[in-house]
Structures are given as C-alpha cells and as structure tokens.
C-alpha angles and dihedrals in degrees: 000000000000112000099220124171094248089053092050090049089060095055123102091231092056093047092049090048090052092048093049091047092052094047092047092048092051092049092045093050092047091048094047093048091047092051091045092051092045092050091048091051091049091050091048091050090049090049092051091049090052091050091050090053090050091049091051090052092050091047090056090050091051092050091048100051110358126231097336092056091044092052091048092050092047091051091049094050093043091061095052118105112264091009124173121246114282126181136164117189135173124251091276094054096256108151111240104172142348138081097285117098100182139004137200108268115266098025094113095044097084127050120229132031116351110254093228138002113288133201122247142162126226121234112279096010094100095054092046093049092046092051090051097049105033125074116253094245093059117096125232112254130183089239090061092050092049091049091051090048092056090055095059135112131299124246145159121228147176114237118205133179116221121220090260090056092254116138126236123191124192116181146149132229117251095211093111096054090043092051088049091053091048092051091048091047092052092045090049092050092048093045093048091047093051091044091050092049092047091047091052092049092048089045091054099044096041090049092048092049090049091050091051091053091048091048091055091048090049092051092050090047092052090050091051092047087052089066103270100126090170089070119102135196114257118261115197097190093239091121093224128136092276091056092047091050092047092049092051092047091047090053089050091050091049089052091049091049090051092051092048091050090050090050091050090048092050091050092050092046092050091048095049109026099040093049092081098056091043090051089048090053092050094047092049092050091046092049091049093051094048113087130349120306138176123259090253090056091054090047092051090048092051092046090051090048091051091049091049090048091050089053090050091050090050089051092050091047090051091050092050092047092050092049093049093047094047090048090052093239115123136139089214114119123223125217142141110320127188104219093191092059091044090054092050092051094050093045091049089051094051099040093092090048092050092046092051090050092047093245124142109229114197134174134202105192124150130184125340116298118192131205135170108257150092114292095208094051093046090047092050093049092048090047091054091050094047091046091053091047092053093047097047099038091074121085096048124117095246127067106284111251137171122196125194116197133180124195142150116243114183110294093353138071112218122205109186131186112193130181133182098226128115092292125190108291097181117081092212092053091050091055091048093048092081094055121103118276093358112145116176093191104098095193092056088211093142121073118245146099102240093250102103098091091036090058091045091053091048090051091051091048089051089055093047086247134125136243117205129184111207133181110253098193092244112026132354131293117206110196123196108198116196125186114247112263114245112220116207 
C-alpha cells in the first residue's frame, strides 16, 4: 500500500497529532503573549517608579535653591551617560534646557503622566543623523530638523508645572521594553516555526508507522479469511493498543480453531464410533426379519432395538453436552453448591451398585464446602467418575475398593475418587483417557461409550476447574480441583 500524504491525513494518528499540535500552539502563543505583556507592564511600572524618584530629587533641589538650582541640576543629570529625559520649557512650550531637542506635538499641553508613549529626539541626534543621510551640498533647513525630530525614539514622561508656570518634563526612553518585545517576537516566531516543522514530521512518520501496522494486520486478516485459521495477527512487543488488539484477536482465533477442531473431532467420532451400534441394530433387525420366529422372539428383538436406541440417544446427548460445555455456551445456571452434600447424594445412589459388584465404597467428607457451580452438572460428572471407578476396580488381586474424599488445599477444593484396580500406568494413556470415545480397555468387556471422562472434563472446564488423572499405586485417582468460592 502506497503511503501517500492524503492517506496519512486520513489516519487517526495523524489527526490526533494535528489536534495536539494545534492545541499546543494555541497554549504556547497565549502563554508567550501573556508573559510578554506581563514583563512589559513590570518594566513600565519600574520606569514610572524611577521617574517618580527623579521628580522627588528635582523637587528637593527646587525647594532648596529655586529655579537656578533646578536648572543646574537638570543640566548636570542630562549630561550623564544613560540619563533619563529632562526638559524645562517656558509657559509657551519653548524648550529652555535639558537633553531633549524635539517632542511630539501636544506632549506638554497636559499635566501628569503622558496618556501614551510619545516620540522624541535627544539633543544633537537630529543634526548627526542629517549629516549622515544628506549630501554635503544640501543646506540645513528647519524643515529637515523637524522631520528628523519626528522620527526619534519613544518614551513615557511625567509633565509638571512649576509655580512660575514653567513646564518640567521627566521621562524615560522605552527602547529597552521595545527591544524585549522584539526579542520575544522573534523567539516566538522561530519557536512556532520549529514546532510546526517538528509537528509535521511527527505527523508524517507517526501516520506512516500506523499505516504499516494496519497493513500488516490487514494482510494477516485476509490470509485468515482465506481459510488459514493457523494464521495470527502480528505482535511487535511494543505493548501499545495495536499489540493489545492483536493479542485479543489472536486469542479469539485460537478459541475458534479449538472449537473447529472439536467439531471435526466430533464428526469423526460420530462417523467411526457410532458405526458399530448402528450396524448392530441393522443386523438384529435383518436377523429378525429373516425366517419365521415366534412372537416372543420378535418382542425380544424389538426390546433389544429400543435398548440399543436409548443407548445411542444417551451417547448423542452426551456428545452435545460436551460440545456445549467446551464451547462455553450453556443454559445451565451457576449458584452456591455444597460439594459435601453432592458427594453424599452420589455415594448414596451408587452404594447398591457397588454392593452388587462386590466393591467397598467409602467416603471421607467433613463439613460443608461451597463452590460456584451447577449442582446437576457436578453431580453428573462425579457420577461418571464413581461409575468408572466401580467398574474398573474389580479384577485386581485385592478386595475392590473405591474411596471418595473432599478436602481444601490452599486456594483449591479437591474432590478425589480413588480405586485400587489396575489403573492406567502409562502417562500418555492417562492424558488420552479424557478424549471422546477413548476406551483403554482392549477387551471391551465393560459397558460404556468412552464419553464419561470426556463429559467430566468438559464440566470442569465449564466451572473454570481442573480434572487430573493420577496414578494411585495401585489403581487410579481422579481429582476434581475447584477454585475456592469468594464470598462477598
């Protein structure tokens, strides 16, 4: 996919970058202008305070010696380096002494602080500037001097009228605040330009990186939609939102692959393992129809067919239950279940069966132990395990015995059913024993479909629990481990 600028502009990353850049620029401009204005006000206040101090000093000189002393002090201060603005004029505004050669018209008309900065020219600056700019053969005219005076500096001043109606002006040049504003303005322009350029570069590269990630996700998605469920979305390890999304989608794909594999396995199991009982049904019906038989023979054949059909229905129901539980879809409700009472009920149900088979059935159950679950599903799983233990505990040299125990071990509640039969010595066979239609008994002398432990494992998976098959030495120990119920 070509990473063009219009394509990058349409990405969420680019839009967010543009929004953040705009917000940051607005905040930066507002902050800089605020700080510039605040600094200018502070400099202006400091200037006014300096002028007030100068005025107080001149007032003391006037009180001490009158106008001659005031004029002498003004002339002395005017000649100092970096001096403020000093001016003494008559009642008509004619400049008598000081270091100001010309003023903006109207400055001396009102007494007090000047309402706004005014332009002025220091004494001697007009002649020097005119000599620099004008040809030597041009004469000096008052008009030229006045024009140069109007192009001078800016200042603020305090205008006072003396008791004899003469005018005194004390001011200070605003060159320093203006230079400060100019520096800030240049710095702001440079900073905003660099920030804009950096924002555009980040905008481009972030958008391009986001498009690359999305491209890789799109390619993997197309491969998966093409039927390759083993494909997974790329995870870079950065831990960002793309990685989190890919990890979640990969977990979902793994779950889908597991369900598909389970569906395929169920189909294969139905095709292979249900063929035998269906063939048996057909052969029985064919044998009954061939030749002449008594009414009792037909009745026995039909009863056998019904029994075989019932067994097939039970097998199908078990397969459907296992599939629903493994898929996580079940209409069964979960609530507070007393495992101790469930064990007592199952053991009471199987005591006659164990007694008839000559098996000793014992329990070691203490006080009530509660878990979150479905009582019927847990009871069915426990019944399957106890039934298997009774069937396969016989045939050993010792007296057949089955023991059911319930105990709490740390953060788990363990419900174990142990027998002293031949057991399952091989670890691989123990792991296969929970698969559908797996029967490790080669003689097939015991009735069953090979779905008991599969259903028990599905029930435990539904309850976020665990089913373990352990060697009992002798016999087999089937342990159902439930998480401890948290009461709030």
